[in-house]
C-alpha positions, 0 to 999 in steps of 0.5 A: 312446620308443614309446607304446600308448595302450589308452583307454576312453571317459570316458563322456558327455564323450569317447569312447575314440578323443578320449581317446587323441587327447589322450593323444597330444596330452600326449605330444608337448608333452615327446616330440614324436619319441614314436611312439604306437600308439593301440587305443581300447578298451572293455568290450563296452558303449557303444561298443565297435562304434566302438573295434573298428572303429577299432583294427581299420581295419574298416568301418562297416555302417549298415542299417534294423531293427525297433526295439524297440517293432517300429518301423523304426530306423536301426543299424549294425555294423561289419565288421573284416577278419578277417571278424569282426563287431563288433555292439551289441544297443543299437544295435537294441534298446536302452533309449534308441529307447524313450520314457520313457512307452512302457517297458514290457519286455513288449512289447519285442523284440529282433528287431532284434538278430537282423536285425543278426546276419543282416545281419552273415552276409550280410557274410561274418561269420564270427564275431560279436562283440556287445556287450549292455548298455543293452537295453531288452527281457525277453524272452529273446532271443525276437525275436532267434531268431524273425528268424534263422528259428525260430518259438516256436508256440502251442498253436494252432500260432500264431507268438508276437507281440513281448516277453516278455509272450507267453512264456507262450504257448509250446508248441512250438519249431520251428528247422527254419529256423533260418538254416544259417549260424549253424552255422559262425559262432562268437557271442562275446558280452561278457558281465560280469554274473553273473545267471542267466535267474530268480529274485531276482537274474534278468533281470526282478527286477534289470533290468526296473524301470529298463525300466519294469516295475511289481513286477507285470511283474516277476512276470509277466516271471519267471515267463514266462522261467521258462516259455520256459526250461523249454521250451527244456530239454524240446525242444532239450536245453539249459538255460540257466535258471541259466547265470551271465550268461544273464538279461543284456540282459534274458534275450539272453544265454540265448536267443544261447546256446539258438539260436546256441552263443553263449559268453558271456566276458567284456567286455575280454577279448573286445576285447583278443583281437579287436585282438590286444593282444599283438601290440602290446605286444611293441613298445613301451616304455610303456602308457597306459590309462584310464576315466572314473571308477577306484575299487574296481569296476575290478578287476571287468572294466573295461578298465584292469585288463584292459591293465594285467594284459596289460601285466604279462605283457611287464614294461612300466610301466603309467599311468592317466589317469582322469577321477576318483579314487573308493573303494578305486581302490588295489586296481588296483595289485595288478593291474599298474597303477603309477600313477594320474593323474587330469585335474582340476587344481583344484577344478572341478565336474563339468559344467565337467569333462566339457565341458574333458574333452580339455584336462585330458586332454592338460594331465594327460598332459603333466605326468605325461611331464615327470616321466617325462623326469626319471626314470632312462632318459629323461633329456634326452627322447632315448628 
C-alpha cells in the first residue's frame, strides 16, 4: 500500500508536519510495510513556509528586517530547489509583532515585507510565493514599495513616513528606483479573501478594528487608501480599487499588484502547484488529508477539499482526519472526500484534546486503517 499524507496544521496544537508524523505512526501500526509519501500542506496562512520548505526539501533563510513599528525584527523565508522563494508577510509585518497597547494601523508599515522580497531576490529567486494573512498593517503596501525602491512623495517632494496615516499626503509616485529584478519575477500571492481595497467591505472597515483602529481611524484609513488608489491609477495606469483581494493584509494585495505585477490566487492552489501534487497523486493508492476543524466553510479554499478535488482526477479514495467536526461539514462529501474521521475518542474538553493531539491523531488513524484492513482488497493487510 502506498499512501499520500497531505494535511494542514491543527492550529494551536500541531503543525502540518506534526500531524503528518502522527498519521504515519497510526498507519504503520496496522500496515508496517506501507509506503508513506508526506506532503505537509497549508493554505497560504501561517505555516505555509514551513510546509513548503519541508515538502520540497528546501532551506530556511534567516534575516533581520524592519518590523511593523519600524524597529528591527528577526524573520525568515524559504528557498526551494527550483528557485522559488516562499514568504509570509506576517514574519515581517504581522500582528503578533505589535504589543496590544501599541496597535495603531495608522503607523504600522509593510517595509519589512519589501525587505523580505528583496532578500529573496538577492538569493536568486525567480518566483516568489507569498502568504499575506495576519498583518498588523493598513498602508496599502506603501512600505513594501518603498523598500523596493519606490519613492512616495508629498507636494514638497519629501518621502512619506511609515503607515497608512501618511497616505493622504501623497502627491507623486516615482518608480524609477524600483528594483529592476521585479520585471523578471513571477509573484504569486496566496489570498483567499475577496475584499476590495476600500468601502464597507474593504481593508480598513473589515480588518482595521482587530489591528487597533477606532471608528474614526477606520474612516481616516479608508479615505487614505482611496487616495492612494487614485494616485496609482492616475500615475501608473493601474486600477486596484475594486480588485477582489486588493484589500487583503491592509491593502498589501493592492500594493503588490501595482508595484510587482503580482497575481492573487487561492492559497491552497498555489501550495498544491508548488509541491507538484499531481506527480505525488499518480504514485499512490489512497490519500489522507485533514485540518483542525472541518465544517461548512471547508469547501471555500481549505486544504482538505483542495487536496480531494485533485485526488479525484485520479479516482483515489480520500479520508480526512480532523480535530473537530462542525455544522454543515457534509458539504465536503460533494468535493471528493469519502470519509471524515475525528480524533476525539470520548468526552474531552478542547484544551485536553489540543494537548494530546499527537496521540489522538495516531489512535484515530489506527482505528481507520483497521477498518480498511478488513475491507475488500485490503484483507490480511498484504496490500
